[in-house]
Kinemage of the C-alpha trace (Angstrom):
@kinemage 1
@onewidth
@group {chain A} dominant
@subgroup {mainchain}
@vectorlist {calphas} color= white
{ca met a 1} P 19.956 -17.963 -22.011
{ca asp a 2} L 19.855 -15.652 -19.047
{ca thr a 3} L 17.003 -13.659 -20.462
{ca arg a 4} L 14.940 -16.869 -21.159
{ca leu a 5} L 15.642 -18.059 -17.617
{ca glu a 6} L 14.522 -14.773 -16.127
{ca glu a 7} L 11.433 -14.945 -18.167
{ca ala a 8} L 10.685 -18.549 -17.040
{ca gln a 9} L 11.289 -17.542 -13.381
{ca lys a 10} L 8.760 -14.601 -13.863
{ca ile a 11} L 6.173 -16.926 -15.454
{ca ala a 12} L 6.630 -19.581 -12.747
{ca lys a 13} L 6.262 -16.937 -10.006
{ca glu a 14} L 3.173 -15.537 -11.636
{ca tyr a 15} L 1.636 -19.039 -11.815
{ca glu a 16} L 2.440 -19.758 -8.187
{ca glu a 17} L 0.792 -16.505 -7.115
{ca gln a 18} L -2.251 -17.063 -9.300
{ca asn a 19} L -2.584 -20.666 -7.946
{ca gln a 20} L -2.514 -19.320 -4.396
{ca leu a 21} L -4.846 -16.462 -4.882
{ca ala a 22} L -7.297 -18.143 -7.354
{ca gln a 23} L -9.628 -19.098 -4.567
{ca val a 24} L -9.647 -15.745 -2.728
{ca glu a 25} L -9.583 -13.016 -5.569
{ca asp a 26} L -13.272 -13.258 -6.235
{ca phe a 27} L -14.127 -12.720 -2.553
{ca ile a 28} L -11.987 -9.860 -1.521
{ca lys a 29} L -13.048 -6.399 -2.624
{ca asp a 30} L -11.636 -3.219 -1.176
{ca asn a 31} L -10.230 -5.102 1.844
{ca lys a 32} L -13.598 -6.657 2.648
{ca val a 33} L -15.106 -10.045 2.152
{ca lys a 34} L -18.914 -10.202 1.874
{ca phe a 35} L -20.781 -13.469 2.327
{ca thr a 36} L -24.333 -14.742 2.814
{ca val a 37} L -25.716 -17.042 5.511
{ca asp a 38} L -29.435 -18.072 5.511
{ca ser a 39} L -30.150 -15.272 2.855
{ca lys a 40} L -28.659 -12.566 5.131
{ca asn a 41} L -25.773 -10.438 4.113
{ca tyr a 42} L -22.559 -10.112 6.214
{ca arg a 43} L -19.023 -8.983 5.693
{ca ile a 44} L -15.584 -9.009 7.296
{ca arg a 45} L -13.221 -6.116 6.894
{ca leu a 46} L -9.743 -4.919 7.861
{ca leu a 47} L -9.700 -3.225 11.328
{ca asn a 48} L -9.481 0.582 11.720
{ca leu a 49} L -6.854 2.202 13.938
{ca ser a 50} L -9.130 2.301 16.978
{ca glu a 51} L -10.020 -1.353 16.587
{ca lys a 52} L -6.350 -2.210 16.179
{ca asn a 53} L -5.645 -0.474 19.455
{ca glu a 54} L -8.390 -2.478 21.168
{ca leu a 55} L -7.055 -5.626 19.647
{ca asp a 56} L -3.577 -4.873 20.936
{ca thr a 57} L -4.862 -4.198 24.425
{ca leu a 58} L -6.891 -7.497 24.459
{ca arg a 59} L -3.937 -9.426 22.994
{ca arg a 60} L -1.515 -8.235 25.699
{ca lys a 61} L -3.976 -9.025 28.441
{ca lys a 62} L -4.479 -12.509 27.072
{ca phe a 63} L -0.752 -13.107 26.649
{ca gly a 64} L -0.197 -12.345 30.345
{ca gln a 65} L -2.932 -14.756 31.389
{ca leu a 66} L -1.431 -17.517 29.191
{ca leu a 67} L 1.919 -16.982 30.655
{ca gln a 68} L 0.535 -17.458 34.101
{ca asp a 69} L -1.027 -20.808 33.174
{ca lys a 70} L 1.548 -23.520 33.986
{ca asp a 71} L -0.350 -26.105 31.916
{ca ile a 72} L 0.209 -24.177 28.652
{ca leu a 73} L 3.586 -24.736 27.142
{ca leu a 74} L 5.665 -22.588 24.862
{ca glu a 75} L 5.996 -24.003 21.346
{ca lys a 76} L 9.730 -24.882 21.899
{ca asp a 77} L 8.891 -26.765 25.142
{ca leu a 78} L 6.019 -28.620 23.390
{ca val a 79} L 8.337 -29.558 20.518
{ca lys a 80} L 10.883 -30.883 23.042
{ca gln a 81} L 8.205 -33.032 24.732
{ca tyr a 82} L 7.042 -34.456 21.476
{ca lys a 83} L 10.673 -35.313 20.486
{ca glu a 84} L 10.997 -37.208 23.686
{ca arg a 85} L 7.965 -39.274 22.778
{ca gly a 86} L 9.365 -40.002 19.402
{ca val a 87} L 7.571 -37.255 17.378
{ca asp a 88} L 10.161 -34.940 15.686
{ca ile a 89} L 8.454 -31.732 14.549
{ca ser a 90} L 11.705 -30.768 12.653
{ca glu a 91} L 11.201 -33.710 10.368
{ca leu a 92} L 7.847 -32.240 9.299
{ca asp a 93} L 9.700 -28.865 8.637
{ca asp a 94} L 12.248 -30.803 6.595
{ca ser a 95} L 9.532 -32.404 4.568
{ca met a 96} L 7.865 -29.136 3.788
{ca lys a 97} L 11.182 -27.662 2.739
{ca lys a 98} L 11.874 -30.587 0.461
{ca ile a 99} L 8.374 -30.269 -1.130
{ca glu a 100} L 9.020 -26.489 -1.606
{ca ala a 101} L 12.347 -27.258 -3.414
{ca glu a 102} L 10.362 -29.780 -5.627
{ca met a 103} L 7.703 -27.164 -6.288
{ca phe a 104} L 10.326 -24.588 -7.284
{ca asn a 105} L 11.951 -26.982 -9.791
{ca leu a 106} L 8.583 -27.916 -11.283
{ca gln a 107} L 7.596 -24.233 -11.473
{ca met a 108} L 10.788 -23.450 -13.313
{ca lys a 109} L 10.110 -26.331 -15.727
{ca leu a 110} L 6.482 -25.037 -16.103
{ca gly a 111} L 7.720 -21.550 -16.874
{ca glu a 112} L 10.168 -22.844 -19.498
{ca ser a 113} L 7.539 -25.066 -21.030
{ca ile a 114} L 5.231 -21.966 -21.331
{ca ala a 115} L 8.137 -19.914 -22.760
{ca lys a 116} L 8.867 -22.586 -25.264
{ca asn a 117} L 5.213 -22.972 -26.208
{ca glu a 118} L 5.451 -26.842 -25.652
{ca gly a 119} L 1.712 -27.244 -25.645
{ca asn a 120} L -1.179 -27.646 -23.202
{ca thr a 121} L -0.495 -31.308 -22.440
{ca val a 122} L 3.016 -30.704 -21.033
{ca val a 123} L 1.935 -27.463 -19.266
{ca asp a 124} L -1.167 -29.192 -17.705
{ca thr a 125} L 1.106 -32.090 -16.465
{ca tyr a 126} L 3.422 -29.672 -14.709
{ca lys a 127} L 0.436 -27.826 -13.254
{ca lys a 128} L -1.081 -31.016 -11.889
{ca gln a 129} L 2.243 -32.039 -10.282
{ca val a 130} L 2.557 -28.634 -8.612
{ca glu a 131} L -1.006 -28.809 -7.351
{ca glu a 132} L -0.315 -32.275 -5.907
{ca leu a 133} L 2.795 -30.962 -4.098
{ca ile a 134} L 0.746 -27.961 -2.727
{ca thr a 135} L -1.852 -30.482 -1.354
{ca glu a 136} L 1.030 -32.637 0.082
{ca lys a 137} L 2.559 -29.637 1.866
{ca asn a 138} L -0.707 -28.442 3.219
{ca thr a 139} L -1.385 -31.922 4.634
{ca ile a 140} L 2.006 -31.781 6.451
{ca phe a 141} L 1.321 -28.270 7.621
{ca thr a 142} L -2.094 -29.291 8.971
{ca gln a 143} L -0.413 -32.184 10.846
{ca lys a 144} L 2.148 -29.809 12.400
{ca ser a 145} L -0.547 -27.329 13.290
{ca met a 146} L -2.676 -29.970 15.051
{ca leu a 147} L 0.397 -31.090 17.070
{ca leu a 148} L 1.185 -27.621 18.169
{ca glu a 149} L -2.475 -26.421 18.540
{ca tyr a 150} L -2.201 -26.061 22.302
{ca ser a 151} L 1.172 -24.197 22.383
{ca leu a 152} L 0.986 -20.739 23.981
{ca glu a 153} L 1.747 -19.142 20.659
{ca asn a 154} L -1.173 -20.836 18.879
{ca gln a 155} L -3.589 -20.258 21.718
{ca leu a 156} L -2.725 -16.626 21.516
{ca leu a 157} L -3.105 -16.604 17.701
{ca ser a 158} L -6.466 -18.380 17.900
{ca tyr a 159} L -7.650 -15.766 20.470
{ca val a 160} L -6.344 -12.912 18.185
{ca tyr a 161} L -8.391 -14.222 15.260
{ca gln a 162} L -11.569 -14.441 17.471
{ca ile a 163} L -11.114 -10.785 18.454
{ca ile a 164} L -10.504 -9.736 14.862
{ca thr a 165} L -13.749 -11.580 13.903
{ca tyr a 166} L -15.625 -9.959 16.765
{ca leu a 167} L -14.371 -6.518 15.876
{ca ser a 168} L -14.843 -6.630 12.059
{ca leu a 169} L -17.932 -8.807 11.571
{ca glu a 170} L -20.722 -6.704 10.178
{ca gln a 171} L -24.258 -7.313 9.156
{ca ser a 172} L -26.362 -5.484 6.448
{ca val a 173} L -29.166 -3.523 8.044
{ca glu a 174} L -31.340 -1.821 5.414
{ca asp a 175} L -28.859 0.256 3.396
{ca ser a 176} L -25.979 0.329 5.936
{ca trp a 177} L -23.577 -2.036 7.690
{ca glu a 178} L -23.474 -2.434 11.474
{ca arg a 179} L -21.294 -4.314 13.837
{ca met a 180} L -22.934 -7.728 14.618
{ca phe a 181} L -21.674 -7.787 18.196
{ca thr a 182} L -21.212 -4.688 20.325
{ca thr a 183} L -19.253 -6.539 23.091
{ca phe a 184} L -16.937 -9.492 23.263
{ca glu a 185} L -19.294 -11.007 25.906
{ca lys a 186} L -22.160 -11.150 23.470
{ca phe a 187} L -19.809 -12.623 20.827
{ca glu a 188} L -18.836 -15.450 23.322
{ca lys a 189} L -22.490 -16.037 24.065
{ca ala a 190} L -23.564 -16.214 20.401
{ca thr a 191} L -26.688 -18.180 19.684
{ca glu a 192} L -26.613 -21.322 17.368
{ca glu a 193} L -27.765 -19.277 14.441
{ca gln a 194} L -25.125 -16.602 15.144
{ca glu a 195} L -22.454 -19.367 15.464
{ca lys a 196} L -23.057 -20.351 11.850
{ca val a 197} L -22.225 -16.692 10.837
{ca ile a 198} L -19.256 -16.665 13.129
{ca asn a 199} L -17.808 -19.852 11.762
{ca thr a 200} L -18.002 -18.628 8.233
{ca ala a 201} L -16.624 -15.238 9.126
{ca ala a 202} L -13.742 -16.839 10.994
{ca gln a 203} L -12.519 -18.555 7.817
{ca tyr a 204} L -12.625 -15.234 5.924
{ca thr a 205} L -10.879 -13.519 8.809
{ca val a 206} L -7.859 -15.695 8.390
{ca leu a 207} L -8.068 -15.314 4.567
{ca leu a 208} L -8.217 -11.479 4.662
{ca gln a 209} L -5.500 -11.111 7.257
{ca asn a 210} L -3.081 -13.238 5.179
{ca val a 211} L -3.609 -11.793 1.747
């Protein structure tokens, strides 16, 4: 019984990981994400040591600026204000934890179903239920993110992703890759055409940093 349970847990974990990575595994190669906009090739990559140092300097500077802005609240203070207005962020956290518990139970059943070879119909039913719970959890997470969007922590995180995108966004020039923007000022003053590239790159930046 213990061996079967361990095997079921292993299968369930593998399925969860595969489900989460299914959309990204085809994009990420050697810590880089290549993409095309208007028939031109671009890529996002992980930062090197020098760029990480530059990012750290800019992040600390931005953090100091945000602290001095009295209109920007820390997340804990924003959560308190929401609660006073009848919006309890902790309830969203509790809902996500409940969904995670349901997902775990379903994944265990899925793993056992696969181990017992119960057939595609049963397995597909469990998979669909897990995917529905993932969608539900993501919806609540998005709701929470929107509520806390203007907290100091999220403002800093948003800025950090901008800097990472600026530092790591490269364009294909003949047979080599070159930084698309040489200064952050140029990045901030991007043209409408360049904005299209930046918007796509920003999505891959988040993806690459969290894999």
